[in-house]
N, C-alpha and C positions, 0 to 999 in steps of 0.2 A: 703353549703359546699365549702370551698376554694380549688382551684386547681391551679397548677402552672406547668410551664415547667422548666427543668433544663438544662442550657447551660453550658457545661464544655469543657475545653481545656486539652486533655490528656497529652500534653507536659509540660505545666506549672502547671497544677493542679488547675487553676482558675475555679471558679464556679459562676454562676449567677442564682438566683432563680427569675423567672418572673411569677407573677400572671397572669392568663389568663382571658379574658372577660367571663361573665356568659353564653353567647351564645355558648361557646365552651366546656361547662362542661357536656354535654350529647351528646352521639353519638360516631362515629369513628373519632378520631382526628389524623391528620398527621402534621408533622412540618419539616421545613428545615431551615438551618442557612446560611446566606449570608454575606460575608465581605462587609462592607460599607465604607472602607477607600477611601478617595478621593485624597490624596496627589499624586503629580506627581512622577512617577517612582516606585510606590508601586507594588510589585510582590506578587500575590496571591500564597498561599501555605505556607507562613510563617506569617500568619495573627494573631499573638498572641498579645493580649491586644489592638487590634484595634477595632474601632466601628463595630457593626454588626447589622443585621436585622434578625428577625425570621418571617418566613411566616407560618401561621397556617391555617389548613384546617379542616373542620368538615363536616361529613355526617351523616344523621340520617336514621332510618328504615322507617319513615313515608314518605309522599310525599313532604316534605320540600326540597327545593333546597340546594345544598352545599353552605357553607359560607367560607369566607377567611378574614384574617386581617394580618396586618404587624406591628411588634413591632420594634421600634428603640431604640438601647441602648444609643444613644446620647441624646434623649429627655426623655427616660424612659417612653414612652407612646405607646399605641396601636393606630393604625389608624382607619379609618372607617371600619365598618362591610360591606363587599362586598358580594353580593349574585349573584349566577348564575341565569339565566332567567328561568331555568327549572330544575326539579329533574332528577336524574339519578340513575342507579342501584348502590347498595352498592359495593364498590371495596374491593379487598382483602387487609388485613392488612399486607401482605407480600411485597407489592410493595412500593418502595421509589420513590422520585421525580427525574427528570432529568432536568438539566438546558440546554436549547437550545436558544442561542441568549439572549434576555432579558425576557424570559418567563420560568416558571417552568411547567413541565407536569407530571401528574400522570396517570397511566393506570387504567382502570376500570377492573372489574372481568374478562370479556371476551373482546377480541379485537373488536368484532362487537358491543360491548356496547358503544364504543367511548373512548375518553380520556378527562381529565380535563386540561385546560390551564389557568394559572394565569400569566397575562401580567404585568410585573413590571412597565413599562412605562405608560400604560393606566390604571393601577390599576383596572383590570377587571378580572372576573372569568367566563369562558365559558366551556360548554360541546361540544366537537367537535366530529363529526361523525368519526368512525374508518374505517379501510380498510375491505373489504370483507375477511372473513377467519375463523379462528378457534374459536370454542366456548369452548375451553379447559381452565380451570382456570390455571393461572400461565404459560400459553403457549406463552406469548408475553412480550416484554419489549420496552420501549421508548428509542430511540437512536438519536443522531444527524445524519442527512442525508446530502446529497450533498448541497453545496451552503448555508450552515447555516440554512437549513430548518429542521423541525421535522420529524423523521422517526420512524418506528416500526420494530423490529426484531421479527419474529413470526415462531413458529414451524408449519410445514405443518401437515395436518390432519393425514398423515400416518407416521409422525415423522422421515422421512428420510432426510428432508431438513430444513434449516433455511432460510426463506424468509425475505428479507429486503424491506420495503415499504417506499416511500417518499411522503409527503403531499405537493402538489403544488396548488398554488392559481393563477388564471389567472387575466387578467386586469379587468374583471368584478366582481372580488371578489368571484368567484365560486371555491371551493376547490375540488380536486380529489386526490385519492391515486394511485400511480404508483409503481409497483414493479421494483426496479432497480438492484437487485442482489439476487442470490440464492446460498446458501452454502450447498453442499452435505455432511452431517455428516459422511457418509460412506467413504468419501475421506480424512478424518482426521485420521491418523494412531492411535493416542492415543484413539480415541473414537470408532473405528470400532469394536473391540472385544466386547465392552459393548453394542453397538447399535444392533448388530446381534442377541444377545440373550436377548434383553430387551423387557419387556412388555411395551406398549406405555404409559400407565397411570402413570408410576413411573418416567418419565423423564419430567423435566420442566426447565424453565429459572428462575434462582434465582434473577438476576439483571444485572446491567451494571456498569462498572467502567469507569468514565469519564476521569480519568488521563491516562489510558492505552488504551482506546477505545476497551475494551474487554467485552464480555458477559460471565456471570457465569452460567454454566449448572450443573444441578443435574441429574446424571445418575447412576443408580444401586448402591446406597450407596456411591457414590463418587462425589466430587465437582471439576469441571474443569473450567479453564479460557481459552477462545478462543479469540485470537486477530482478530478483524474483517478485518484488512488490510492484515496482513501477514499470517493469518490462522494458526499461531503457537498455540499450545495447551499444557497446562501443568495441571497436577493434583495438586490441592491445598491440599486436605485432604479427608479422608473418614469418613462418619457418616451415620448412618441408619435413622436419622431424622433431616433434615435441613429445616427450614421455613423462616429464616430471615438472612440477611447479612448486614454488615456495613463496607464499604471500609475505610481504614485509611492508609494514607501515612506517614511513619516515616522518620526521617532524623537525621543526626548527624553533629557536627561541626568538620572539619578536624583538626587532631592533628598536632602540630608542629613536624617536623622531627629533631632529634638530631643526629649529626654525631660524 
């Protein structure tokens, strides 16, 4: 059976059908698109009709380790199949990747299951140990931390706080997780009425918006965006059933002014 991924540009309407390797046709498949333009002065965000790469990840129910491969639009080929050294728990299909430095990260089902790291420079796939914390599905999200390191925003067990953890690696290559910030959700006026009457299991983190540095929360049939630096919060929309999100930044060309 043939299988492919569809890469589309919502602005121009361009579409590219890319057949995927047979190793990725069974299991849970995730993908992300990366601009591959190399010219000097290129500004990301308007990357239309430029070269791109597709990073594809697959995980299976058996004890097989996760696999990854990179497609290049310039050569129209897939690279080598890259395998992690060990298997890991199946992650939720609600999670999307986050780019931190030159690596993509995917959360696993629970924060203490760890995270997946695909390093673009080393072309390696690793399962990293996660911070101590929640075993709640969809209760955490990968974010950039201080100094360009990877971090995790995580709901506390009692759902009153959002804890932000940073992964640090010492000179001996030993990694540890350090909590660097805590956000009290009761201190956010827009969320307080929802939090006070909310049953814990219906609140979770939908995702992270890299452009605005905001996490997306689902609380009592409503979706909110919380800016991590300013703590500003706004309601995006209401829905009784939200499981996925896809951030999209639109733009327009300034019109000429006529006097």
